Jmol script that loads the backbone (N, CA, C; Angstrom):
load data "model"
ATOM      1  N   MET A   1      21.200   0.908  -0.159  1.00  0.00           N
ATOM      2  CA  MET A   1      20.657   2.244  -0.205  1.00  0.00           C
ATOM      3  C   MET A   1      20.723   2.736  -1.645  1.00  0.00           C
ATOM      4  N   SER A   2      19.756   3.505  -2.014  1.00  0.00           N
ATOM      5  CA  SER A   2      19.699   4.040  -3.362  1.00  0.00           C
ATOM      6  C   SER A   2      20.707   5.158  -3.526  1.00  0.00           C
ATOM      7  N   ASN A   3      21.680   4.911  -4.389  1.00  0.00           N
ATOM      8  CA  ASN A   3      22.674   5.956  -4.622  1.00  0.00           C
ATOM      9  C   ASN A   3      22.083   7.112  -5.394  1.00  0.00           C
ATOM     10  N   ASN A   4      21.070   6.843  -6.237  1.00  0.00           N
ATOM     11  CA  ASN A   4      20.425   7.946  -6.929  1.00  0.00           C
ATOM     12  C   ASN A   4      19.743   8.865  -5.925  1.00  0.00           C
ATOM     13  N   LEU A   5      19.060   8.252  -4.974  1.00  0.00           N
ATOM     14  CA  LEU A   5      18.436   9.043  -3.913  1.00  0.00           C
ATOM     15  C   LEU A   5      19.520   9.820  -3.175  1.00  0.00           C
ATOM     16  N   LEU A   6      20.601   9.138  -2.848  1.00  0.00           N
ATOM     17  CA  LEU A   6      21.714   9.775  -2.155  1.00  0.00           C
ATOM     18  C   LEU A   6      22.298  10.902  -3.004  1.00  0.00           C
ATOM     19  N   ASN A   7      22.498  10.637  -4.288  1.00  0.00           N
ATOM     20  CA  ASN A   7      23.059  11.665  -5.178  1.00  0.00           C
ATOM     21  C   ASN A   7      22.139  12.867  -5.300  1.00  0.00           C
ATOM     22  N   GLN A   8      20.845  12.607  -5.387  1.00  0.00           N
ATOM     23  CA  GLN A   8      19.891  13.711  -5.487  1.00  0.00           C
ATOM     24  C   GLN A   8      19.944  14.582  -4.232  1.00  0.00           C
ATOM     25  N   ILE A   9      20.026  13.935  -3.091  1.00  0.00           N
ATOM     26  CA  ILE A   9      20.101  14.692  -1.834  1.00  0.00           C
ATOM     27  C   ILE A   9      21.421  15.447  -1.757  1.00  0.00           C
ATOM     28  N   LEU A  10      22.520  14.784  -2.152  1.00  0.00           N
ATOM     29  CA  LEU A  10      23.832  15.441  -2.125  1.00  0.00           C
ATOM     30  C   LEU A  10      23.872  16.665  -3.011  1.00  0.00           C
ATOM     31  N   GLN A  11      23.184  16.594  -4.148  1.00  0.00           N
ATOM     32  CA  GLN A  11      23.161  17.743  -5.050  1.00  0.00           C
ATOM     33  C   GLN A  11      22.522  18.948  -4.387  1.00  0.00           C
ATOM     34  N   ARG A  12      21.664  18.701  -3.409  1.00  0.00           N
ATOM     35  CA  ARG A  12      20.986  19.795  -2.736  1.00  0.00           C
ATOM     36  C   ARG A  12      21.759  20.287  -1.502  1.00  0.00           C
ATOM     37  N   LEU A  13      22.804  19.569  -1.164  1.00  0.00           N
ATOM     38  CA  LEU A  13      23.621  19.917  -0.004  1.00  0.00           C
ATOM     39  C   LEU A  13      25.037  20.255  -0.460  1.00  0.00           C
ATOM     40  N   GLN A  14      25.823  20.850   0.438  1.00  0.00           N
ATOM     41  CA  GLN A  14      27.204  21.181   0.099  1.00  0.00           C
ATOM     42  C   GLN A  14      28.103  20.806   1.263  1.00  0.00           C
ATOM     43  N   GLY A  15      29.362  20.408   0.965  1.00  0.00           N
ATOM     44  CA  GLY A  15      30.355  20.118   1.988  1.00  0.00           C
ATOM     45  C   GLY A  15      30.489  18.639   2.285  1.00  0.00           C
ATOM     46  N   ASN A  16      31.623  18.256   2.906  1.00  0.00           N
ATOM     47  CA  ASN A  16      31.914  16.858   3.211  1.00  0.00           C
ATOM     48  C   ASN A  16      30.981  16.284   4.262  1.00  0.00           C
ATOM     49  N   SER A  17      30.638  17.044   5.275  1.00  0.00           N
ATOM     50  CA  SER A  17      29.750  16.543   6.327  1.00  0.00           C
ATOM     51  C   SER A  17      28.346  16.298   5.785  1.00  0.00           C
ATOM     52  N   ASP A  18      28.058  16.904   4.639  1.00  0.00           N
ATOM     53  CA  ASP A  18      26.742  16.721   4.030  1.00  0.00           C
ATOM     54  C   ASP A  18      26.568  15.314   3.474  1.00  0.00           C
ATOM     55  N   THR A  19      27.666  14.632   3.152  1.00  0.00           N
ATOM     56  CA  THR A  19      27.569  13.258   2.664  1.00  0.00           C
ATOM     57  C   THR A  19      26.959  12.359   3.732  1.00  0.00           C
ATOM     58  N   ALA A  20      27.431  12.491   4.946  1.00  0.00           N
ATOM     59  CA  ALA A  20      26.890  11.698   6.048  1.00  0.00           C
ATOM     60  C   ALA A  20      25.423  12.047   6.286  1.00  0.00           C
ATOM     61  N   LYS A  21      25.119  13.321   6.222  1.00  0.00           N
ATOM     62  CA  LYS A  21      23.724  13.760   6.414  1.00  0.00           C
ATOM     63  C   LYS A  21      22.844  13.201   5.299  1.00  0.00           C
ATOM     64  N   ALA A  22      23.337  13.246   4.065  1.00  0.00           N
ATOM     65  CA  ALA A  22      22.571  12.729   2.931  1.00  0.00           C
ATOM     66  C   ALA A  22      22.343  11.228   3.059  1.00  0.00           C
ATOM     67  N   MET A  23      23.346  10.507   3.552  1.00  0.00           N
ATOM     68  CA  MET A  23      23.189   9.062   3.742  1.00  0.00           C
ATOM     69  C   MET A  23      22.111   8.769   4.776  1.00  0.00           C
ATOM     70  N   LYS A  24      22.095   9.552   5.844  1.00  0.00           N
ATOM     71  CA  LYS A  24      21.068   9.363   6.874  1.00  0.00           C
ATOM     72  C   LYS A  24      19.674   9.655   6.310  1.00  0.00           C
ATOM     73  N   ILE A  25      19.571  10.695   5.523  1.00  0.00           N
ATOM     74  CA  ILE A  25      18.283  11.051   4.914  1.00  0.00           C
ATOM     75  C   ILE A  25      17.827   9.954   3.964  1.00  0.00           C
ATOM     76  N   ALA A  26      18.746   9.481   3.118  1.00  0.00           N
ATOM     77  CA  ALA A  26      18.400   8.434   2.153  1.00  0.00           C
ATOM     78  C   ALA A  26      17.981   7.155   2.869  1.00  0.00           C
ATOM     79  N   ASN A  27      18.718   6.779   3.927  1.00  0.00           N
ATOM     80  CA  ASN A  27      18.355   5.587   4.705  1.00  0.00           C
ATOM     81  C   ASN A  27      16.961   5.728   5.307  1.00  0.00           C
ATOM     82  N   LYS A  28      16.663   6.903   5.824  1.00  0.00           N
ATOM     83  CA  LYS A  28      15.349   7.141   6.438  1.00  0.00           C
ATOM     84  C   LYS A  28      14.249   7.044   5.389  1.00  0.00           C
ATOM     85  N   CYS A  29      14.480   7.629   4.213  1.00  0.00           N
ATOM     86  CA  CYS A  29      13.490   7.573   3.134  1.00  0.00           C
ATOM     87  C   CYS A  29      13.216   6.132   2.716  1.00  0.00           C
ATOM     88  N   GLN A  30      14.285   5.353   2.573  1.00  0.00           N
ATOM     89  CA  GLN A  30      14.108   3.953   2.189  1.00  0.00           C
ATOM     90  C   GLN A  30      13.381   3.171   3.277  1.00  0.00           C
ATOM     91  N   SER A  31      13.690   3.444   4.514  1.00  0.00           N
ATOM     92  CA  SER A  31      13.021   2.780   5.629  1.00  0.00           C
ATOM     93  C   SER A  31      11.528   3.094   5.644  1.00  0.00           C
ATOM     94  N   ILE A  32      11.198   4.344   5.371  1.00  0.00           N
ATOM     95  CA  ILE A  32       9.788   4.758   5.334  1.00  0.00           C
ATOM     96  C   ILE A  32       9.048   4.007   4.230  1.00  0.00           C
ATOM     97  N   VAL A  33       9.672   3.894   3.055  1.00  0.00           N
ATOM     98  CA  VAL A  33       9.029   3.195   1.937  1.00  0.00           C
ATOM     99  C   VAL A  33       8.837   1.717   2.275  1.00  0.00           C
ATOM    100  N   LYS A  34       9.860   1.087   2.867  1.00  0.00           N
ATOM    101  CA  LYS A  34       9.737  -0.325   3.260  1.00  0.00           C
ATOM    102  C   LYS A  34       8.624  -0.509   4.289  1.00  0.00           C
ATOM    103  N   SER A  35       8.531   0.387   5.244  1.00  0.00           N
ATOM    104  CA  SER A  35       7.471   0.317   6.254  1.00  0.00           C
ATOM    105  C   SER A  35       6.096   0.474   5.621  1.00  0.00           C
ATOM    106  N   GLN A  36       6.005   1.376   4.657  1.00  0.00           N
ATOM    107  CA  GLN A  36       4.734   1.595   3.960  1.00  0.00           C
ATOM    108  C   GLN A  36       4.316   0.328   3.228  1.00  0.00           C
ATOM    109  N   ILE A  37       5.267  -0.343   2.589  1.00  0.00           N
ATOM    110  CA  ILE A  37       4.974  -1.585   1.879  1.00  0.00           C
ATOM    111  C   ILE A  37       4.458  -2.639   2.856  1.00  0.00           C
ATOM    112  N   SER A  38       5.132  -2.800   3.972  1.00  0.00           N
ATOM    113  CA  SER A  38       4.703  -3.778   4.974  1.00  0.00           C
ATOM    114  C   SER A  38       3.303  -3.469   5.497  1.00  0.00           C
ATOM    115  N   GLY A  39       3.073  -2.204   5.777  1.00  0.00           N
ATOM    116  CA  GLY A  39       1.753  -1.799   6.268  1.00  0.00           C
ATOM    117  C   GLY A  39       0.655  -2.063   5.251  1.00  0.00           C
ATOM    118  N   LEU A  40       0.941  -1.766   3.997  1.00  0.00           N
ATOM    119  CA  LEU A  40      -0.048  -1.991   2.941  1.00  0.00           C
ATOM    120  C   LEU A  40      -0.309  -3.481   2.732  1.00  0.00           C
ATOM    121  N   GLU A  41       0.731  -4.302   2.826  1.00  0.00           N
ATOM    122  CA  GLU A  41       0.530  -5.747   2.691  1.00  0.00           C
ATOM    123  C   GLU A  41      -0.385  -6.264   3.794  1.00  0.00           C
ATOM    124  N   GLY A  42      -0.177  -5.786   5.012  1.00  0.00           N
ATOM    125  CA  GLY A  42      -1.059  -6.171   6.117  1.00  0.00           C
ATOM    126  C   GLY A  42      -2.472  -5.668   5.913  1.00  0.00           C
ATOM    127  N   ARG A  43      -2.604  -4.446   5.432  1.00  0.00           N
ATOM    128  CA  ARG A  43      -3.933  -3.868   5.176  1.00  0.00           C
ATOM    129  C   ARG A  43      -4.670  -4.664   4.110  1.00  0.00           C
ATOM    130  N   ILE A  44      -3.960  -5.096   3.078  1.00  0.00           N
ATOM    131  CA  ILE A  44      -4.588  -5.867   2.007  1.00  0.00           C
ATOM    132  C   ILE A  44      -5.112  -7.198   2.541  1.00  0.00           C
ATOM    133  N   VAL A  45      -4.352  -7.843   3.403  1.00  0.00           N
ATOM    134  CA  VAL A  45      -4.810  -9.099   4.013  1.00  0.00           C
ATOM    135  C   VAL A  45      -6.077  -8.842   4.826  1.00  0.00           C
ATOM    136  N   ASP A  46      -6.044  -7.800   5.649  1.00  0.00           N
ATOM    137  CA  ASP A  46      -7.212  -7.469   6.472  1.00  0.00           C
ATOM    138  C   ASP A  46      -8.433  -7.130   5.619  1.00  0.00           C
ATOM    139  N   LEU A  47      -8.234  -6.311   4.596  1.00  0.00           N
ATOM    140  CA  LEU A  47      -9.350  -5.932   3.731  1.00  0.00           C
ATOM    141  C   LEU A  47      -9.910  -7.137   2.981  1.00  0.00           C
ATOM    142  N   SER A  48      -9.062  -8.036   2.570  1.00  0.00           N
ATOM    143  CA  SER A  48      -9.515  -9.243   1.872  1.00  0.00           C
ATOM    144  C   SER A  48     -10.401 -10.085   2.789  1.00  0.00           C
ATOM    145  N   ASP A  49      -9.972 -10.221   4.040  1.00  0.00           N
ATOM    146  CA  ASP A  49     -10.778 -10.969   5.013  1.00  0.00           C
ATOM    147  C   ASP A  49     -12.117 -10.271   5.265  1.00  0.00           C
ATOM    148  N   GLU A  50     -12.074  -8.955   5.441  1.00  0.00           N
ATOM    149  CA  GLU A  50     -13.301  -8.191   5.674  1.00  0.00           C
ATOM    150  C   GLU A  50     -14.244  -8.292   4.480  1.00  0.00           C
ATOM    151  N   LEU A  51     -13.690  -8.248   3.278  1.00  0.00           N
ATOM    152  CA  LEU A  51     -14.512  -8.336   2.072  1.00  0.00           C
ATOM    153  C   LEU A  51     -15.189  -9.695   1.979  1.00  0.00           C
ATOM    154  N   GLU A  52     -14.460 -10.741   2.285  1.00  0.00           N
ATOM    155  CA  GLU A  52     -15.043 -12.083   2.261  1.00  0.00           C
ATOM    156  C   GLU A  52     -16.215 -12.175   3.238  1.00  0.00           C
ATOM    157  N   GLU A  53     -16.015 -11.659   4.435  1.00  0.00           N
ATOM    158  CA  GLU A  53     -17.084 -11.664   5.439  1.00  0.00           C
ATOM    159  C   GLU A  53     -18.270 -10.807   4.988  1.00  0.00           C
ATOM    160  N   ALA A  54     -17.994  -9.662   4.397  1.00  0.00           N
ATOM    161  CA  ALA A  54     -19.058  -8.761   3.946  1.00  0.00           C
ATOM    162  C   ALA A  54     -19.882  -9.411   2.831  1.00  0.00           C
ATOM    163  N   LYS A  55     -19.227 -10.160   1.965  1.00  0.00           N
ATOM    164  CA  LYS A  55     -19.952 -10.861   0.902  1.00  0.00           C
ATOM    165  C   LYS A  55     -20.867 -11.942   1.478  1.00  0.00           C
ATOM    166  N   GLU A  56     -20.414 -12.591   2.529  1.00  0.00           N
ATOM    167  CA  GLU A  56     -21.254 -13.580   3.203  1.00  0.00           C
ATOM    168  C   GLU A  56     -22.470 -12.908   3.839  1.00  0.00           C
ATOM    169  N   VAL A  57     -22.251 -11.757   4.447  1.00  0.00           N
ATOM    170  CA  VAL A  57     -23.365 -11.006   5.046  1.00  0.00           C
ATOM    171  C   VAL A  57     -24.348 -10.588   3.958  1.00  0.00           C
ATOM    172  N   LEU A  58     -23.846 -10.158   2.824  1.00  0.00           N
ATOM    173  CA  LEU A  58     -24.716  -9.775   1.703  1.00  0.00           C
ATOM    174  C   LEU A  58     -25.560 -10.967   1.256  1.00  0.00           C
ATOM    175  N   GLU A  59     -24.921 -12.103   1.081  1.00  0.00           N
ATOM    176  CA  GLU A  59     -25.663 -13.304   0.674  1.00  0.00           C
ATOM    177  C   GLU A  59     -26.721 -13.667   1.714  1.00  0.00           C
ATOM    178  N   ASP A  60     -26.370 -13.566   2.996  1.00  0.00           N
ATOM    179  CA  ASP A  60     -27.334 -13.855   4.067  1.00  0.00           C
ATOM    180  C   ASP A  60     -28.483 -12.846   4.060  1.00  0.00           C
ATOM    181  N   SER A  61     -28.178 -11.600   3.684  1.00  0.00           N
ATOM    182  CA  SER A  61     -29.210 -10.566   3.625  1.00  0.00           C
ATOM    183  C   SER A  61     -30.184 -10.820   2.472  1.00  0.00           C
ATOM    184  N   ILE A  62     -29.664 -11.335   1.384  1.00  0.00           N
ATOM    185  CA  ILE A  62     -30.505 -11.608   0.214  1.00  0.00           C
ATOM    186  C   ILE A  62     -31.303 -12.884   0.413  1.00  0.00           C
ATOM    187  N   PHE A  63     -30.617 -13.925   0.833  1.00  0.00           N
ATOM    188  CA  PHE A  63     -31.244 -15.243   0.942  1.00  0.00           C
ATOM    189  C   PHE A  63     -31.553 -15.562   2.399  1.00  0.00           C
ATOM    190  N   VAL A  64     -32.562 -14.880   2.908  1.00  0.00           N
ATOM    191  CA  VAL A  64     -32.974 -15.049   4.297  1.00  0.00           C
ATOM    192  C   VAL A  64     -33.616 -16.421   4.487  1.00  0.00           C
ATOM    193  N   THR A  65     -33.554 -16.907   5.700  1.00  0.00           N
ATOM    194  CA  THR A  65     -34.111 -18.238   5.987  1.00  0.00           C
ATOM    195  C   THR A  65     -35.500 -18.158   6.609  1.00  0.00           C
ATOM    196  N   GLU A  66     -35.947 -16.940   6.855  1.00  0.00           N
ATOM    197  CA  GLU A  66     -37.314 -16.749   7.369  1.00  0.00           C
ATOM    198  C   GLU A  66     -38.019 -15.731   6.496  1.00  0.00           C
ATOM    199  N   ARG A  67     -39.317 -15.828   6.447  1.00  0.00           N
ATOM    200  CA  ARG A  67     -40.120 -14.916   5.633  1.00  0.00           C
ATOM    201  C   ARG A  67     -39.982 -13.492   6.161  1.00  0.00           C
ATOM    202  N   PRO A  68     -39.586 -12.544   5.278  1.00  0.00           N
ATOM    203  CA  PRO A  68     -39.476 -11.149   5.716  1.00  0.00           C
ATOM    204  C   PRO A  68     -40.839 -10.590   6.138  1.00  0.00           C
ATOM    205  N   THR A  69     -40.866  -9.924   7.267  1.00  0.00           N
ATOM    206  CA  THR A  69     -42.107  -9.318   7.751  1.00  0.00           C
ATOM    207  C   THR A  69     -42.127  -7.817   7.496  1.00  0.00           C
ATOM    208  N   ASN A  70     -40.973  -7.255   7.190  1.00  0.00           N
ATOM    209  CA  ASN A  70     -40.880  -5.827   6.957  1.00  0.00           C
ATOM    210  C   ASN A  70     -40.127  -5.617   5.646  1.00  0.00           C
ATOM    211  N   ASN A  71     -40.866  -5.214   4.618  1.00  0.00           N
ATOM    212  CA  ASN A  71     -40.267  -5.046   3.288  1.00  0.00           C
ATOM    213  C   ASN A  71     -39.124  -4.034   3.298  1.00  0.00           C
ATOM    214  N   GLU A  72     -39.330  -2.907   3.949  1.00  0.00           N
ATOM    215  CA  GLU A  72     -38.307  -1.866   3.980  1.00  0.00           C
ATOM    216  C   GLU A  72     -37.037  -2.351   4.672  1.00  0.00           C
ATOM    217  N   ALA A  73     -37.181  -3.063   5.755  1.00  0.00           N
ATOM    218  CA  ALA A  73     -36.019  -3.571   6.493  1.00  0.00           C
ATOM    219  C   ALA A  73     -35.252  -4.578   5.643  1.00  0.00           C
ATOM    220  N   TYR A  74     -35.961  -5.430   4.920  1.00  0.00           N
ATOM    221  CA  TYR A  74     -35.319  -6.417   4.052  1.00  0.00           C
ATOM    222  C   TYR A  74     -34.470  -5.719   2.986  1.00  0.00           C
ATOM    223  N   ILE A  75     -35.058  -4.738   2.306  1.00  0.00           N
ATOM    224  CA  ILE A  75     -34.346  -3.999   1.252  1.00  0.00           C
ATOM    225  C   ILE A  75     -33.197  -3.191   1.847  1.00  0.00           C
ATOM    226  N   LYS A  76     -33.434  -2.562   2.991  1.00  0.00           N
ATOM    227  CA  LYS A  76     -32.396  -1.744   3.619  1.00  0.00           C
ATOM    228  C   LYS A  76     -31.199  -2.604   4.010  1.00  0.00           C
ATOM    229  N   ASN A  77     -31.451  -3.787   4.546  1.00  0.00           N
ATOM    230  CA  ASN A  77     -30.352  -4.684   4.924  1.00  0.00           C
ATOM    231  C   ASN A  77     -29.521  -5.086   3.706  1.00  0.00           C
ATOM    232  N   ILE A  78     -30.186  -5.363   2.593  1.00  0.00           N
ATOM    233  CA  ILE A  78     -29.467  -5.697   1.357  1.00  0.00           C
ATOM    234  C   ILE A  78     -28.642  -4.503   0.898  1.00  0.00           C
ATOM    235  N   ASP A  79     -29.259  -3.334   0.914  1.00  0.00           N
ATOM    236  CA  ASP A  79     -28.575  -2.121   0.466  1.00  0.00           C
ATOM    237  C   ASP A  79     -27.341  -1.826   1.320  1.00  0.00           C
ATOM    238  N   ILE A  80     -27.488  -1.907   2.617  1.00  0.00           N
ATOM    239  CA  ILE A  80     -26.367  -1.658   3.529  1.00  0.00           C
ATOM    240  C   ILE A  80     -25.256  -2.680   3.288  1.00  0.00           C
ATOM    241  N   ALA A  81     -25.620  -3.943   3.152  1.00  0.00           N
ATOM    242  CA  ALA A  81     -24.618  -4.989   2.920  1.00  0.00           C
ATOM    243  C   ALA A  81     -23.899  -4.769   1.589  1.00  0.00           C
ATOM    244  N   GLN A  82     -24.650  -4.376   0.550  1.00  0.00           N
ATOM    245  CA  GLN A  82     -24.032  -4.135  -0.756  1.00  0.00           C
ATOM    246  C   GLN A  82     -23.096  -2.925  -0.704  1.00  0.00           C
ATOM    247  N   GLN A  83     -23.514  -1.877  -0.004  1.00  0.00           N
ATOM    248  CA  GLN A  83     -22.657  -0.697   0.133  1.00  0.00           C
ATOM    249  C   GLN A  83     -21.357  -1.037   0.866  1.00  0.00           C
ATOM    250  N   THR A  84     -21.464  -1.910   1.857  1.00  0.00           N
ATOM    251  CA  THR A  84     -20.273  -2.346   2.585  1.00  0.00           C
ATOM    252  C   THR A  84     -19.326  -3.099   1.653  1.00  0.00           C
ATOM    253  N   VAL A  85     -19.871  -4.015   0.853  1.00  0.00           N
ATOM    254  CA  VAL A  85     -19.059  -4.761  -0.113  1.00  0.00           C
ATOM    255  C   VAL A  85     -18.406  -3.793  -1.103  1.00  0.00           C
ATOM    256  N   ASN A  86     -19.187  -2.872  -1.638  1.00  0.00           N
ATOM    257  CA  ASN A  86     -18.647  -1.903  -2.606  1.00  0.00           C
ATOM    258  C   ASN A  86     -17.513  -1.084  -2.003  1.00  0.00           C
ATOM    259  N   GLY A  87     -17.704  -0.614  -0.781  1.00  0.00           N
ATOM    260  CA  GLY A  87     -16.681   0.185  -0.112  1.00  0.00           C
ATOM    261  C   GLY A  87     -15.409  -0.604   0.129  1.00  0.00           C
ATOM    262  N   LEU A  88     -15.540  -1.847   0.558  1.00  0.00           N
ATOM    263  CA  LEU A  88     -14.369  -2.680   0.805  1.00  0.00           C
ATOM    264  C   LEU A  88     -13.649  -3.032  -0.493  1.00  0.00           C
ATOM    265  N   GLU A  89     -14.402  -3.277  -1.553  1.00  0.00           N
ATOM    266  CA  GLU A  89     -13.779  -3.541  -2.855  1.00  0.00           C
ATOM    267  C   GLU A  89     -12.972  -2.324  -3.309  1.00  0.00           C
ATOM    268  N   HIS A  90     -13.547  -1.155  -3.126  1.00  0.00           N
ATOM    269  CA  HIS A  90     -12.853   0.088  -3.483  1.00  0.00           C
ATOM    270  C   HIS A  90     -11.583   0.249  -2.654  1.00  0.00           C
ATOM    271  N   ASP A  91     -11.695   0.061  -1.343  1.00  0.00           N
ATOM    272  CA  ASP A  91     -10.545   0.214  -0.452  1.00  0.00           C
ATOM    273  C   ASP A  91      -9.446  -0.794  -0.786  1.00  0.00           C
ATOM    274  N   LEU A  92      -9.857  -2.016  -1.118  1.00  0.00           N
ATOM    275  CA  LEU A  92      -8.890  -3.056  -1.464  1.00  0.00           C
ATOM    276  C   LEU A  92      -8.146  -2.698  -2.744  1.00  0.00           C
ATOM    277  N   GLU A  93      -8.860  -2.253  -3.751  1.00  0.00           N
ATOM    278  CA  GLU A  93      -8.219  -1.867  -5.013  1.00  0.00           C
ATOM    279  C   GLU A  93      -7.288  -0.673  -4.814  1.00  0.00           C
ATOM    280  N   GLU A  94      -7.712   0.260  -3.994  1.00  0.00           N
ATOM    281  CA  GLU A  94      -6.881   1.432  -3.695  1.00  0.00           C
ATOM    282  C   GLU A  94      -5.592   1.011  -2.988  1.00  0.00           C
ATOM    283  N   ALA A  95      -5.712   0.116  -2.011  1.00  0.00           N
ATOM    284  CA  ALA A  95      -4.532  -0.364  -1.282  1.00  0.00           C
ATOM    285  C   ALA A  95      -3.595  -1.129  -2.215  1.00  0.00           C
ATOM    286  N   LYS A  96      -4.157  -1.925  -3.113  1.00  0.00           N
ATOM    287  CA  LYS A  96      -3.329  -2.653  -4.084  1.00  0.00           C
ATOM    288  C   LYS A  96      -2.592  -1.687  -5.006  1.00  0.00           C
ATOM    289  N   GLY A  97      -3.258  -0.624  -5.413  1.00  0.00           N
ATOM    290  CA  GLY A  97      -2.617   0.388  -6.251  1.00  0.00           C
ATOM    291  C   GLY A  97      -1.481   1.080  -5.521  1.00  0.00           C
ATOM    292  N   GLU A  98      -1.707   1.416  -4.263  1.00  0.00           N
ATOM    293  CA  GLU A  98      -0.656   2.048  -3.464  1.00  0.00           C
ATOM    294  C   GLU A  98       0.525   1.097  -3.280  1.00  0.00           C
ATOM    295  N   LEU A  99       0.219  -0.176  -3.035  1.00  0.00           N
ATOM    296  CA  LEU A  99       1.287  -1.158  -2.856  1.00  0.00           C
ATOM    297  C   LEU A  99       2.131  -1.265  -4.121  1.00  0.00           C
ATOM    298  N   THR A 100       1.486  -1.302  -5.266  1.00  0.00           N
ATOM    299  CA  THR A 100       2.206  -1.361  -6.535  1.00  0.00           C
ATOM    300  C   THR A 100       3.113  -0.142  -6.675  1.00  0.00           C
ATOM    301  N   TYR A 101       2.583   1.019  -6.350  1.00  0.00           N
ATOM    302  CA  TYR A 101       3.372   2.252  -6.446  1.00  0.00           C
ATOM    303  C   TYR A 101       4.621   2.185  -5.570  1.00  0.00           C
ATOM    304  N   PHE A 102       4.444   1.818  -4.303  1.00  0.00           N
ATOM    305  CA  PHE A 102       5.576   1.824  -3.383  1.00  0.00           C
ATOM    306  C   PHE A 102       6.571   0.702  -3.678  1.00  0.00           C
ATOM    307  N   LYS A 103       6.088  -0.435  -4.186  1.00  0.00           N
ATOM    308  CA  LYS A 103       7.025  -1.484  -4.602  1.00  0.00           C
ATOM    309  C   LYS A 103       7.847  -1.013  -5.797  1.00  0.00           C
ATOM    310  N   THR A 104       7.210  -0.305  -6.705  1.00  0.00           N
ATOM    311  CA  THR A 104       7.929   0.244  -7.859  1.00  0.00           C
ATOM    312  C   THR A 104       8.961   1.260  -7.398  1.00  0.00           C
ATOM    313  N   LEU A 105       8.606   2.085  -6.439  1.00  0.00           N
ATOM    314  CA  LEU A 105       9.543   3.065  -5.899  1.00  0.00           C
ATOM    315  C   LEU A 105      10.727   2.374  -5.240  1.00  0.00           C
ATOM    316  N   LYS A 106      10.461   1.332  -4.463  1.00  0.00           N
ATOM    317  CA  LYS A 106      11.539   0.571  -3.818  1.00  0.00           C
ATOM    318  C   LYS A 106      12.440  -0.068  -4.870  1.00  0.00           C
ATOM    319  N   GLU A 107      11.847  -0.647  -5.912  1.00  0.00           N
ATOM    320  CA  GLU A 107      12.638  -1.241  -6.997  1.00  0.00           C
ATOM    321  C   GLU A 107      13.504  -0.179  -7.668  1.00  0.00           C
ATOM    322  N   ARG A 108      12.947   0.994  -7.829  1.00  0.00           N
ATOM    323  CA  ARG A 108      13.704   2.102  -8.431  1.00  0.00           C
ATOM    324  C   ARG A 108      14.912   2.446  -7.567  1.00  0.00           C
ATOM    325  N   PHE A 109      14.696   2.533  -6.251  1.00  0.00           N
ATOM    326  CA  PHE A 109      15.810   2.790  -5.332  1.00  0.00           C
ATOM    327  C   PHE A 109      16.855   1.685  -5.475  1.00  0.00           C
ATOM    328  N   ASP A 110      16.394   0.417  -5.482  1.00  0.00           N
ATOM    329  CA  ASP A 110      17.305  -0.729  -5.548  1.00  0.00           C
ATOM    330  C   ASP A 110      18.080  -0.755  -6.866  1.00  0.00           C
ATOM    331  N   GLU A 111      17.390  -0.491  -7.978  1.00  0.00           N
ATOM    332  CA  GLU A 111      18.047  -0.491  -9.284  1.00  0.00           C
ATOM    333  C   GLU A 111      19.093   0.614  -9.361  1.00  0.00           C
ATOM    334  N   GLU A 112      18.741   1.781  -8.880  1.00  0.00           N
ATOM    335  CA  GLU A 112      19.665   2.905  -8.936  1.00  0.00           C
ATOM    336  C   GLU A 112      20.859   2.653  -8.031  1.00  0.00           C
ATOM    337  N   ASN A 113      20.633   2.004  -6.901  1.00  0.00           N
ATOM    338  CA  ASN A 113      21.724   1.655  -5.998  1.00  0.00           C
ATOM    339  C   ASN A 113      22.654   0.658  -6.676  1.00  0.00           C
ATOM    340  N   SER A 114      22.088  -0.342  -7.313  1.00  0.00           N
ATOM    341  CA  SER A 114      22.874  -1.360  -8.010  1.00  0.00           C
ATOM    342  C   SER A 114      23.698  -0.743  -9.134  1.00  0.00           C
ATOM    343  N   THR A 115      23.106   0.150  -9.900  1.00  0.00           N
ATOM    344  CA  THR A 115      23.798   0.805 -11.006  1.00  0.00           C
ATOM    345  C   THR A 115      24.941   1.657 -10.497  1.00  0.00           C
ATOM    346  N   THR A 116      24.725   2.391  -9.445  1.00  0.00           N
ATOM    347  CA  THR A 116      25.765   3.265  -8.897  1.00  0.00           C
ATOM    348  C   THR A 116      26.908   2.445  -8.307  1.00  0.00           C
ATOM    349  N   VAL A 117      26.572   1.352  -7.610  1.00  0.00           N
ATOM    350  CA  VAL A 117      27.595   0.488  -7.038  1.00  0.00           C
ATOM    351  C   VAL A 117      28.437  -0.137  -8.151  1.00  0.00           C
ATOM    352  N   ASN A 118      27.786  -0.628  -9.212  1.00  0.00           N
ATOM    353  CA  ASN A 118      28.519  -1.217 -10.329  1.00  0.00           C
ATOM    354  C   ASN A 118      29.418  -0.183 -11.017  1.00  0.00           C
ATOM    355  N   ASN A 119      28.911   1.026 -11.172  1.00  0.00           N
ATOM    356  CA  ASN A 119      29.713   2.091 -11.790  1.00  0.00           C
ATOM    357  C   ASN A 119      30.928   2.442 -10.939  1.00  0.00           C
ATOM    358  N   SER A 120      30.774   2.471  -9.622  1.00  0.00           N
ATOM    359  CA  SER A 120      31.888   2.817  -8.749  1.00  0.00           C
ATOM    360  C   SER A 120      32.908   1.676  -8.688  1.00  0.00           C
ATOM    361  N   ASN A 121      32.466   0.428  -8.865  1.00  0.00           N
ATOM    362  CA  ASN A 121      33.390  -0.706  -8.871  1.00  0.00           C
ATOM    363  C   ASN A 121      34.218  -0.759 -10.147  1.00  0.00           C
ATOM    364  N   SER A 122      33.694  -0.260 -11.245  1.00  0.00           N
ATOM    365  CA  SER A 122      34.411  -0.336 -12.514  1.00  0.00           C
ATOM    366  C   SER A 122      35.392   0.819 -12.689  1.00  0.00           C
ATOM    367  N   GLN A 123      35.389   1.772 -11.776  1.00  0.00           N
ATOM    368  CA  GLN A 123      36.288   2.930 -11.914  1.00  0.00           C
ATOM    369  C   GLN A 123      37.626   2.684 -11.293  1.00  0.00           C
TER     370      GLN A 123
END
end "model"
wireframe off; spacefill off
backbone 0.3
color backbone group
């Protein structure tokens, strides 16, 4: 558990029973961050698969195997497929950015916990 997180919460609380309450709050916060990381990792896998499929659909829309009979439909299919690819690329990059953020936050909790534990052992 992040002792910095715990210390920050303790600073906002008063009394001995508040230590236990602060520990519960800190544990819950860390659990939420870990869950968010797991969820984002799963989302990234799903988005990557969807993007791969969408790119295949785009290629199929561009390189048709039969002569197009409706010019507007041909262009519209390409446009829709490209918009799908663009949207998935955006969503994937956004999810990767969020994952980086939450991993950094978790590392911060872990580093602060390690520092506090080492400081308490040397006293």
